[in-house]
C-alpha atoms as a printed R data frame, in Angstrom:
    type eleno elety resid chain resno       x       y       z
1   ATOM     1    CA   MET     A     1   2.259 -11.163  -6.436
2   ATOM     2    CA   THR     A     2  -0.430  -8.831  -7.822
3   ATOM     3    CA   ASP     A     3  -3.198 -11.400  -7.423
4   ATOM     4    CA   THR     A     4  -2.232 -12.260  -3.844
5   ATOM     5    CA   ASN     A     5  -1.842  -8.631  -2.808
6   ATOM     6    CA   TYR     A     6  -5.127  -7.399  -4.249
7   ATOM     7    CA   ARG     A     7  -7.138 -10.330  -2.938
8   ATOM     8    CA   GLU     A     8  -5.578 -10.320   0.530
9   ATOM     9    CA   LEU     A     9  -5.697  -6.530   0.879
10  ATOM    10    CA   GLN     A    10  -9.382  -6.641  -0.019
11  ATOM    11    CA   ALA     A    11 -10.000  -9.426   2.486
12  ATOM    12    CA   LEU     A    12  -8.334  -7.417   5.263
13  ATOM    13    CA   HIS     A    13 -10.191  -4.277   4.255
14  ATOM    14    CA   ALA     A    14 -13.573  -6.011   4.266
15  ATOM    15    CA   LYS     A    15 -12.951  -7.902   7.503
16  ATOM    16    CA   LEU     A    16 -11.464  -5.059   9.539
17  ATOM    17    CA   GLN     A    17 -13.150  -1.952   8.135
18  ATOM    18    CA   PRO     A    18 -15.981  -2.207  10.711
19  ATOM    19    CA   GLN     A    19 -13.271  -1.808  13.370
20  ATOM    20    CA   GLY     A    20 -11.818   1.294  11.691
21  ATOM    21    CA   PHE     A    21  -9.127  -0.196   9.435
22  ATOM    22    CA   VAL     A    22  -8.856   1.028   5.846
23  ATOM    23    CA   VAL     A    23  -6.521  -0.029   3.053
24  ATOM    24    CA   LEU     A    24  -5.315   2.968   1.030
25  ATOM    25    CA   ALA     A    25  -3.685   2.207  -2.330
26  ATOM    26    CA   PHE     A    26  -1.349   4.530  -4.201
27  ATOM    27    CA   PRO     A    27  -0.512   3.266  -7.697
28  ATOM    28    CA   CYS     A    28   2.999   3.965  -8.979
29  ATOM    29    CA   ASN     A    29   4.478   3.385 -12.416
30  ATOM    30    CA   GLN     A    30   8.128   3.508 -11.299
31  ATOM    31    CA   PHE     A    31   8.620  -0.260 -11.218
32  ATOM    32    CA   GLY     A    32   9.032  -1.688 -14.673
33  ATOM    33    CA   GLY     A    33   6.157   0.403 -16.048
34  ATOM    34    CA   GLN     A    34   3.638  -1.968 -14.466
35  ATOM    35    CA   GLU     A    35   1.044   0.723 -13.748
36  ATOM    36    CA   PRO     A    36   0.757   2.676 -17.020
37  ATOM    37    CA   GLY     A    37  -3.015   3.073 -17.043
38  ATOM    38    CA   SER     A    38  -5.288   6.002 -16.395
39  ATOM    39    CA   PRO     A    39  -7.013   6.284 -13.003
40  ATOM    40    CA   GLU     A    40 -10.101   4.700 -14.547
41  ATOM    41    CA   GLU     A    41  -8.100   1.796 -16.008
42  ATOM    42    CA   ILE     A    42  -6.344   1.202 -12.690
43  ATOM    43    CA   ARG     A    43  -9.662   1.213 -10.813
44  ATOM    44    CA   SER     A    44 -11.163  -1.186 -13.356
45  ATOM    45    CA   PHE     A    45  -8.167  -3.510 -12.991
46  ATOM    46    CA   ALA     A    46  -8.480  -3.479  -9.191
47  ATOM    47    CA   ASP     A    47 -12.224  -4.045  -9.443
48  ATOM    48    CA   GLY     A    48 -11.406  -7.293 -11.228
49  ATOM    49    CA   TYR     A    49  -9.978  -8.464  -7.912
50  ATOM    50    CA   GLY     A    50 -12.987  -7.229  -5.977
51  ATOM    51    CA   ALA     A    51 -11.033  -4.332  -4.476
52  ATOM    52    CA   SER     A    52 -13.373  -1.887  -2.760
53  ATOM    53    CA   PHE     A    53 -10.716   0.093  -0.885
54  ATOM    54    CA   PRO     A    54  -9.737   3.630  -1.975
55  ATOM    55    CA   ILE     A    55  -7.264   3.846  -4.835
56  ATOM    56    CA   PHE     A    56  -5.653   7.246  -5.207
57  ATOM    57    CA   THR     A    57  -4.078   8.938  -8.213
58  ATOM    58    CA   LYS     A    58  -0.728   7.605  -9.351
59  ATOM    59    CA   VAL     A    59   2.247   9.012  -7.448
60  ATOM    60    CA   ASP     A    60   6.019   8.780  -7.480
61  ATOM    61    CA   VAL     A    61   7.362   7.027  -4.393
62  ATOM    62    CA   ASN     A    62  11.057   7.506  -5.200
63  ATOM    63    CA   GLY     A    63  13.198  10.195  -6.796
64  ATOM    64    CA   ILE     A    64  12.938  13.957  -6.993
65  ATOM    65    CA   ASN     A    65   9.173  13.912  -7.532
66  ATOM    66    CA   THR     A    66   8.408  11.713  -4.527
67  ATOM    67    CA   HIS     A    67   4.963  12.525  -3.187
68  ATOM    68    CA   PRO     A    68   5.125  14.175   0.293
69  ATOM    69    CA   LEU     A    69   3.198  11.307   1.878
70  ATOM    70    CA   TRP     A    70   5.792   8.838   0.694
71  ATOM    71    CA   LYS     A    71   8.626  11.071   1.893
72  ATOM    72    CA   TYR     A    72   7.021  10.968   5.334
73  ATOM    73    CA   LEU     A    73   6.424   7.211   5.255
74  ATOM    74    CA   LYS     A    74   9.982   6.428   4.163
75  ATOM    75    CA   LYS     A    75  11.535   8.865   6.638
76  ATOM    76    CA   SER     A    76   9.476   7.349   9.456
77  ATOM    77    CA   LYS     A    77  10.388   3.747   8.657
78  ATOM    78    CA   GLY     A    78  13.520   3.429   6.571
79  ATOM    79    CA   GLU     A    79  15.283   0.268   5.568
80  ATOM    80    CA   LEU     A    80  18.770  -1.012   6.178
81  ATOM    81    CA   LEU     A    81  19.785  -0.711   2.521
82  ATOM    82    CA   GLY     A    82  18.239   2.721   1.914
83  ATOM    83    CA   ASP     A    83  14.782   4.147   2.251
84  ATOM    84    CA   ASP     A    84  13.663   3.821  -1.366
85  ATOM    85    CA   ILE     A    85  10.649   1.685  -2.136
86  ATOM    86    CA   LYS     A    86  11.981  -1.415  -3.862
87  ATOM    87    CA   TRP     A    87   8.907  -2.607  -5.783
88  ATOM    88    CA   ASN     A    88   5.120  -2.430  -6.047
89  ATOM    89    CA   PHE     A    89   3.070  -3.442  -3.013
90  ATOM    90    CA   ALA     A    90   5.399  -2.094  -0.331
91  ATOM    91    CA   LYS     A    91   3.158  -1.680   2.695
92  ATOM    92    CA   PHE     A    92   3.091   0.673   5.664
93  ATOM    93    CA   LEU     A    93   0.964   0.237   8.751
94  ATOM    94    CA   VAL     A    94  -0.103   3.627  10.101
95  ATOM    95    CA   ASP     A    95  -2.031   4.135  13.319
96  ATOM    96    CA   LYS     A    96  -5.094   6.355  13.768
97  ATOM    97    CA   ASP     A    97  -2.856   9.307  14.708
98  ATOM    98    CA   GLY     A    98  -0.777   9.064  11.526
99  ATOM    99    CA   LYS     A    99   2.262   7.464  13.158
100 ATOM   100    CA   VAL     A   100   4.002   4.884  10.992
101 ATOM   101    CA   VAL     A   101   4.080   1.702  13.051
102 ATOM   102    CA   GLN     A   102   5.669  -0.737  10.617
103 ATOM   103    CA   ARG     A   103   6.974  -1.106   7.084
104 ATOM   104    CA   TYR     A   104   6.624  -4.346   5.140
105 ATOM   105    CA   PRO     A   105   8.437  -5.395   1.968
106 ATOM   106    CA   PRO     A   106   6.550  -5.995  -1.266
107 ATOM   107    CA   THR     A   107   6.976  -9.738  -0.794
108 ATOM   108    CA   GLN     A   108   5.136  -9.725   2.555
109 ATOM   109    CA   ALA     A   109   1.655 -11.161   2.095
110 ATOM   110    CA   PRO     A   110  -1.038  -8.852   3.482
111 ATOM   111    CA   SER     A   111  -2.589 -11.735   5.412
112 ATOM   112    CA   ALA     A   112   0.678 -12.106   7.348
113 ATOM   113    CA   ILE     A   113   0.319  -8.628   8.864
114 ATOM   114    CA   GLU     A   114  -3.203  -9.064  10.211
115 ATOM   115    CA   ALA     A   115  -1.937  -9.661  13.760
116 ATOM   116    CA   ASP     A   116  -0.064  -6.349  13.677
117 ATOM   117    CA   ILE     A   117  -3.200  -4.572  12.476
118 ATOM   118    CA   LEU     A   118  -5.329  -6.140  15.184
119 ATOM   119    CA   LYS     A   119  -2.959  -4.846  17.876
120 ATOM   120    CA   LEU     A   120  -3.803  -1.299  16.759
121 ATOM   121    CA   LEU     A   121  -7.569  -1.708  16.588
């Protein structure tokens, strides 16, 4: 899942950035401790996949310390079985005005959401 997500997110970023699309990544260590590294280690890991999109500082996406951005994202597009993020690589499509258009599960391949992105560009 990590390989597919990084590679496909980078492909979308590179292909659609000239049209105004940007992938924004927010590492989180709340899922099985899979993101324990420092910001530099995380960036280096992502670089191994050719990722050139912005990678922000680690945040909590669930619980009492949920980052305000993630509170907004989850409130805007909840899920049937609760709003919590279920695993790494949950994805949100946000338009140029900051409106959350769609939420995708971690298992959704980034390449499968390209058509939704293109509708907004």
